[in-house]
MIKEPA-863722 format. One line per field, with one value per residue (C-alpha): residue number from 1; x, y, z. Coordinates in Angstrom, 1 decimal. Layout:
residues N
num c(NUM/...) .
u c(X/...) .
v c(Y/...) .
w c(Z/...) .
END
This chain:
residues 416
num c(1/2/3/4/5/6/7/8/9/10/11/12/13/14/15/16/17/18/19/20/21/22/23/24/25/26/27/28/29/30/31/32/33/34/35/36/37/38/39/40/41/42/43/44/45/46/47/48/49/50/51/52/53/54/55/56/57/58/59/60/61/62/63/64/65/66/67/68/69/70/71/72/73/74/75/76/77/78/79/80/81/82/83/84/85/86/87/88/89/90/91/92/93/94/95/96/97/98/99/100/101/102/103/104/105/106/107/108/109/110/111/112/113/114/115/116/117/118/119/120/121/122/123/124/125/126/127/128/129/130/131/132/133/134/135/136/137/138/139/140/141/142/143/144/145/146/147/148/149/150/151/152/153/154/155/156/157/158/159/160/161/162/163/164/165/166/167/168/169/170/171/172/173/174/175/176/177/178/179/180/181/182/183/184/185/186/187/188/189/190/191/192/193/194/195/196/197/198/199/200/201/202/203/204/205/206/207/208/209/210/211/212/213/214/215/216/217/218/219/220/221/222/223/224/225/226/227/228/229/230/231/232/233/234/235/236/237/238/239/240/241/242/243/244/245/246/247/248/249/250/251/252/253/254/255/256/257/258/259/260/261/262/263/264/265/266/267/268/269/270/271/272/273/274/275/276/277/278/279/280/281/282/283/284/285/286/287/288/289/290/291/292/293/294/295/296/297/298/299/300/301/302/303/304/305/306/307/308/309/310/311/312/313/314/315/316/317/318/319/320/321/322/323/324/325/326/327/328/329/330/331/332/333/334/335/336/337/338/339/340/341/342/343/344/345/346/347/348/349/350/351/352/353/354/355/356/357/358/359/360/361/362/363/364/365/366/367/368/369/370/371/372/373/374/375/376/377/378/379/380/381/382/383/384/385/386/387/388/389/390/391/392/393/394/395/396/397/398/399/400/401/402/403/404/405/406/407/408/409/410/411/412/413/414/415/416) .
u c(140.5/139.3/141.3/143.3/143.0/146.0/146.4/148.1/145.0/146.5/147.1/143.4/142.6/141.4/143.8/147.0/149.3/150.7/148.0/148.6/147.8/151.0/154.1/156.7/160.4/162.8/166.1/166.2/168.1/166.8/168.5/171.7/171.9/173.1/171.1/168.5/165.8/162.3/158.7/156.1/152.8/150.3/152.2/154.9/158.1/158.9/162.7/162.9/166.7/166.3/163.3/165.5/168.3/165.8/164.6/161.1/161.8/163.6/164.3/165.5/169.2/169.9/169.8/169.2/168.4/171.5/173.3/170.9/169.6/167.4/169.8/170.6/167.0/166.1/168.8/167.1/164.3/160.5/159.9/161.9/160.1/156.7/157.9/159.0/155.7/153.6/155.5/155.2/151.5/151.2/153.0/151.0/147.5/144.7/144.8/148.6/149.6/153.1/152.0/153.6/156.9/156.8/156.2/159.9/160.7/158.2/159.1/157.2/157.6/158.2/161.4/162.8/165.3/164.8/167.9/168.3/166.5/168.8/172.1/171.4/173.6/172.6/170.0/168.2/165.6/162.9/160.8/157.7/154.7/152.8/151.3/154.7/156.5/153.8/153.9/157.7/157.8/155.2/157.1/160.4/159.4/155.7/152.6/153.1/156.5/155.9/156.7/159.9/159.3/160.5/158.5/155.4/157.5/160.2/160.7/163.3/165.7/169.2/171.7/171.7/173.9/173.3/175.8/173.4/170.2/169.2/166.5/163.6/164.5/168.0/168.6/169.3/171.9/171.1/173.5/175.9/176.8/177.2/174.3/173.6/170.8/169.2/170.7/174.2/177.0/178.8/177.9/178.7/179.1/176.5/173.8/170.8/167.9/165.3/165.5/162.6/161.2/159.9/157.1/158.0/157.7/160.8/160.9/163.5/164.9/165.3/166.9/169.9/170.5/173.6/175.2/173.6/170.4/167.0/163.8/160.2/158.0/156.3/159.7/160.7/157.6/158.5/162.0/160.6/160.9/158.9/158.2/159.1/158.2/161.0/161.8/164.3/165.4/166.2/168.1/166.2/168.6/171.7/169.8/168.8/172.4/173.9/171.2/172.0/172.9/173.2/170.5/170.6/173.9/174.8/171.3/170.1/173.2/173.1/170.3/167.5/165.2/163.3/160.7/162.0/159.7/159.8/156.2/156.4/154.8/152.6/150.9/150.0/148.5/144.9/145.6/146.9/145.6/146.2/148.5/146.6/145.5/148.4/148.6/150.8/151.1/154.3/156.8/156.3/159.1/157.2/153.8/152.5/149.9/148.5/148.2/151.5/150.5/149.0/146.2/148.3/147.1/150.0/150.4/153.2/153.2/155.4/156.2/158.4/160.9/159.2/155.6/153.0/151.5/152.2/150.4/149.4/150.7/149.9/147.6/147.8/148.0/150.6/148.1/148.8/152.1/152.4/155.0/155.1/158.2/158.0/158.2/161.0/163.0/162.3/163.6/166.6/167.6/166.7/170.3/171.7/172.5/173.1/170.7/171.8/170.0/169.4/169.0/166.6/164.3/162.7/159.3/159.7/157.6/154.0/151.6/147.9/145.9/145.4/147.5/146.5/147.9/151.3/154.2/156.9/157.2/158.4/154.9/152.9/154.4/154.7/158.4/158.1/155.6/152.6/153.7/151.5/150.4/151.0/148.8/151.3/150.6/154.0/154.5/156.6/157.8/160.6/162.0/163.6/166.1/164.4/161.5/160.4/159.0/157.1/155.8/153.0/151.4/148.8/146.7/143.2/141.4/138.2/138.7/142.4/145.3/148.7/151.1/154.7/155.6/156.8/159.5/160.7/163.6/164.5/166.4/169.6/171.6/174.3/177.9/179.6) .
v c(-31.5/-29.1/-27.0/-29.1/-27.5/-26.6/-25.6/-22.5/-20.4/-18.1/-21.2/-21.7/-18.4/-18.7/-15.8/-17.3/-18.7/-21.1/-23.4/-26.9/-28.0/-26.3/-26.8/-25.4/-25.5/-22.6/-21.5/-18.5/-16.7/-15.0/-11.8/-12.5/-16.0/-19.0/-20.4/-23.0/-24.9/-23.6/-24.2/-21.4/-22.1/-19.2/-16.2/-18.2/-20.0/-23.4/-23.9/-27.5/-27.7/-27.0/-29.4/-32.2/-31.5/-31.7/-35.1/-34.2/-34.8/-38.1/-39.2/-42.6/-42.3/-39.8/-35.9/-34.3/-30.7/-29.5/-27.9/-25.1/-26.2/-28.8/-30.7/-33.5/-34.1/-34.0/-36.6/-39.2/-39.6/-39.6/-41.9/-39.6/-36.5/-38.2/-39.1/-35.6/-34.1/-36.6/-35.9/-32.1/-32.4/-34.6/-32.1/-29.1/-30.7/-29.4/-32.3/-32.6/-33.5/-32.0/-28.3/-27.1/-28.9/-27.1/-23.6/-22.8/-23.6/-21.2/-17.6/-14.8/-15.2/-11.5/-11.9/-14.5/-13.3/-15.5/-17.1/-19.2/-22.3/-24.9/-25.2/-24.8/-27.3/-26.6/-24.4/-25.0/-22.7/-23.8/-22.0/-24.1/-21.7/-21.7/-18.2/-16.7/-18.6/-17.5/-13.9/-13.7/-15.6/-13.3/-10.2/-11.4/-13.8/-13.1/-15.0/-17.6/-18.6/-17.9/-21.4/-23.1/-26.5/-28.4/-26.5/-28.7/-31.9/-31.0/-28.9/-26.3/-25.3/-23.9/-24.2/-21.1/-20.0/-21.5/-19.0/-16.0/-17.7/-15.5/-15.4/-13.0/-9.5/-9.5/-6.4/-7.0/-4.8/-3.7/-5.7/-4.3/-5.9/-5.6/-3.8/-3.4/-1.2/-2.2/0.9/0.3/-1.4/-2.7/-3.1/-0.9/-1.5/-0.2/-0.8/-2.7/-0.4/-3.2/-5.0/-7.4/-9.9/-13.3/-14.9/-18.6/-21.5/-23.4/-27.1/-28.4/-31.9/-34.0/-37.1/-37.9/-40.0/-41.6/-40.5/-42.6/-43.1/-42.0/-41.1/-41.5/-38.5/-40.4/-41.3/-37.7/-36.5/-38.6/-36.9/-33.4/-32.3/-29.1/-25.8/-22.1/-18.9/-17.9/-14.6/-15.2/-11.6/-10.9/-8.2/-8.2/-5.9/-7.9/-11.1/-9.8/-9.5/-12.6/-15.3/-16.5/-19.2/-20.7/-18.9/-16.8/-16.3/-13.1/-11.7/-14.2/-15.0/-11.9/-12.9/-15.3/-14.7/-17.4/-17.3/-18.3/-21.2/-24.6/-25.8/-29.6/-31.4/-33.2/-29.9/-29.3/-32.8/-31.5/-29.0/-31.2/-30.6/-31.8/-30.2/-28.6/-30.6/-31.4/-30.5/-33.6/-36.6/-36.4/-39.2/-41.9/-40.8/-37.4/-39.0/-39.2/-41.5/-38.7/-34.9/-33.1/-29.4/-27.5/-24.9/-22.1/-18.5/-16.1/-12.4/-9.8/-6.4/-3.5/-0.6/2.4/3.6/6.0/5.0/4.4/1.5/-1.1/-1.9/-5.5/-5.9/-9.6/-12.3/-15.8/-19.5/-22.2/-24.5/-22.5/-24.3/-26.6/-28.8/-29.7/-29.8/-33.6/-33.6/-31.1/-33.3/-36.4/-34.6/-33.3/-36.8/-38.3/-38.0/-39.6/-36.3/-36.9/-35.0/-33.9/-33.2/-29.5/-29.0/-26.2/-26.2/-23.0/-23.5/-20.9/-17.7/-18.3/-16.2/-16.5/-15.7/-11.9/-8.8/-8.9/-12.4/-11.9/-12.9/-10.4/-6.8/-7.8/-9.2/-6.7/-3.7/-5.7/-5.1/-1.6/-0.4/-0.3/1.0/0.4/3.1/2.4/3.5/6.4/7.7/6.7/4.5/1.5/-0.5/-2.1/-1.9/1.3/1.7/1.5/-0.6/-3.3/-6.4/-8.8/-12.2/-13.9/-17.3/-19.4/-22.5/-22.0/-24.8/-25.3/-22.6/-22.5/-21.4/-22.8/-19.9/-19.5/-16.2/-13.3/-13.5/-9.9/-7.9/-4.3/-3.0/-1.2/1.0/-0.6/-0.7/0.9) .
w c(9.2/12.0/14.3/16.8/20.3/22.4/26.1/24.7/24.1/21.4/19.3/19.1/17.4/13.8/13.0/14.2/11.5/14.1/15.5/16.7/13.1/11.9/14.2/11.8/12.5/12.9/14.2/16.5/19.2/22.3/23.6/21.6/23.0/21.1/18.1/19.0/17.3/18.0/17.1/17.1/18.7/18.9/20.0/21.8/20.7/22.1/22.6/21.4/21.7/25.5/25.6/24.2/26.7/29.5/28.4/27.5/23.9/23.1/19.6/18.3/17.6/20.3/20.3/17.0/17.8/19.6/16.7/16.4/13.0/11.4/9.0/11.5/12.2/8.5/7.8/10.0/7.6/7.6/10.5/12.8/11.4/12.2/15.7/16.4/15.2/17.1/20.4/20.0/19.3/22.4/24.6/23.3/23.0/25.1/27.5/27.8/31.4/30.9/30.5/33.7/32.7/29.3/30.6/31.2/27.6/26.1/25.3/23.6/19.8/19.5/21.4/19.0/16.4/13.3/11.8/8.7/9.7/8.0/6.2/2.5/0.9/-2.8/-4.4/-7.7/-9.1/-11.6/-14.3/-13.7/-13.6/-16.9/-16.5/-15.7/-18.5/-21.0/-19.9/-20.1/-23.3/-24.9/-23.9/-25.4/-28.2/-29.0/-28.2/-30.8/-29.4/-25.7/-24.4/-25.5/-27.2/-24.2/-21.6/-21.5/-21.2/-18.7/-15.5/-16.6/-14.0/-13.3/-10.4/-8.1/-5.2/-1.8/-0.4/-0.9/0.5/3.5/6.1/6.0/7.3/5.6/3.4/-0.3/-1.9/-5.4/-7.7/-10.3/-13.5/-17.3/-18.8/-22.5/-23.7/-27.0/-28.8/-27.5/-29.4/-26.3/-22.6/-19.7/-16.0/-13.6/-11.0/-12.1/-13.0/-13.4/-10.0/-9.4/-6.9/-7.8/-5.7/-5.1/-2.8/-1.7/-1.1/1.4/0.8/3.9/2.3/0.2/-2.9/-4.3/-7.5/-10.3/-8.3/-9.7/-8.0/-9.1/-8.4/-5.6/-4.0/-4.4/-2.6/0.4/0.6/0.9/4.6/4.3/2.5/2.9/1.1/-1.3/-3.1/-5.9/-6.4/-10.1/-12.0/-15.2/-17.2/-16.2/-17.0/-20.5/-21.5/-19.9/-20.2/-23.7/-24.2/-20.7/-18.7/-15.5/-13.7/-11.9/-12.3/-9.8/-7.7/-5.5/-3.1/-2.4/0.7/2.5/5.3/8.8/9.5/7.7/7.4/7.5/4.7/7.2/8.1/4.4/3.8/4.1/1.4/-1.4/-4.8/-8.3/-10.9/-13.8/-16.9/-19.4/-23.0/-23.4/-21.1/-19.0/-19.3/-16.7/-14.3/-13.8/-13.2/-9.6/-7.9/-5.7/-5.8/-5.2/-5.2/-2.3/-2.0/-0.5/-0.8/-1.5/-1.7/-2.2/-0.5/-1.5/0.8/-0.2/2.4/4.8/3.6/6.3/4.6/2.0/-1.3/-2.1/-5.7/-6.2/-4.9/-6.3/-5.2/-5.3/-7.1/-10.2/-10.8/-13.8/-12.1/-8.4/-6.2/-6.2/-10.0/-10.0/-7.6/-9.7/-12.7/-10.8/-9.9/-13.3/-14.7/-11.6/-10.0/-6.2/-4.0/-0.4/2.9/2.9/-0.8/-1.6/-4.7/-5.8/-7.4/-10.1/-10.1/-9.2/-11.3/-11.9/-15.0/-14.5/-13.7/-10.0/-9.7/-11.5/-9.3/-10.5/-11.4/-14.8/-15.5/-13.4/-15.3/-18.5/-18.9/-17.6/-20.2/-17.8/-14.3/-11.3/-8.8/-5.1/-2.2/-1.7/-5.2/-6.3/-9.4/-9.9/-12.9/-11.0/-7.4/-6.1/-3.3/0.1/-1.1/1.3/-0.3/1.9/0.7/2.7/2.5/4.3/3.7/5.1/6.8/8.9/11.5/11.3/9.0/8.4/7.9/6.9/8.5/6.4/3.8/3.8/2.3/1.8/-1.2/-0.3/-2.7/-4.9/-3.9/-7.0) .
END
């Protein structure tokens, strides 16, 4: 698919993350005003809440964008999603006759303060990247036992905390917890010394299921509204003490950052790609009839407090995942677990096959044994106070790119 031209000239630049091909959904405020739904186009933001009030955007079932969030729109289902996207594309297309009518609803994107774009009803994180799971397993169990016996058959996940999912730009306070060094007999209380990021994608569920209802992977794919970048911040030392036998708890509950714009699944259709070859055939409920991963280039930048520039510490691609979000959602519902509009599924850490493509400091520094040197000359094994971590992602097409905006967070000192 080539670039779709808009009457907004900045949307036609091959460098903008927000061309007409994208049209992602966000929640913003302008000059401390009330929250409203917005769509970035080029270097502008279209106030779609106001557009709907003015009657230029009419959806079946009545207004859906007046609450300042996207959950009500999501709950109306794929037909409504498609109608909204078609109408926005019509209004913003190169030959749109309504351009003068739209001008009052456009504001500079730089003046928009991003807010959490939807109400996160539940949050589940997965452990579904093979390179990441192999690296972590090798560090802790040895290469021969790196992957648990179930890993190649089932998307492993755990329930996280929706209450601490925050939008990009929100500071993350270093967590405290029980820590037990290997040579200590009992744990002590303290601030995490092995704070980490995890490079992930987040899938946002736009439909609901009833308790007892199961989804096929193809049905699950149809319920995904869109995707965001996701940083599942992790306290590795707290996690090392608490995770047996039930897995992560407080080591993950203190903060999860997402990017401010929900890229609709429709914008990513040209970038679909297959999951990797399987060592064992998946059970039928996890099999799909079409590709369910996407070719999305990802990177992580780390910038110490006061530094003039950042260092790119990871470059990888979402296609490295072993299980797609559709397969994760199908598995989530397989027991009859009810899914809700606004559920957020974290992909799991996205790592590639070499050091430069590892999606966490745990892997990059190999558990702290092999620190990296930043552009400033400083070294890092894990994150220090004041460090700014920025996730970026884009799918690159023919003369255009579909971007997500930054997923950024700065580490603040612990509250002891």
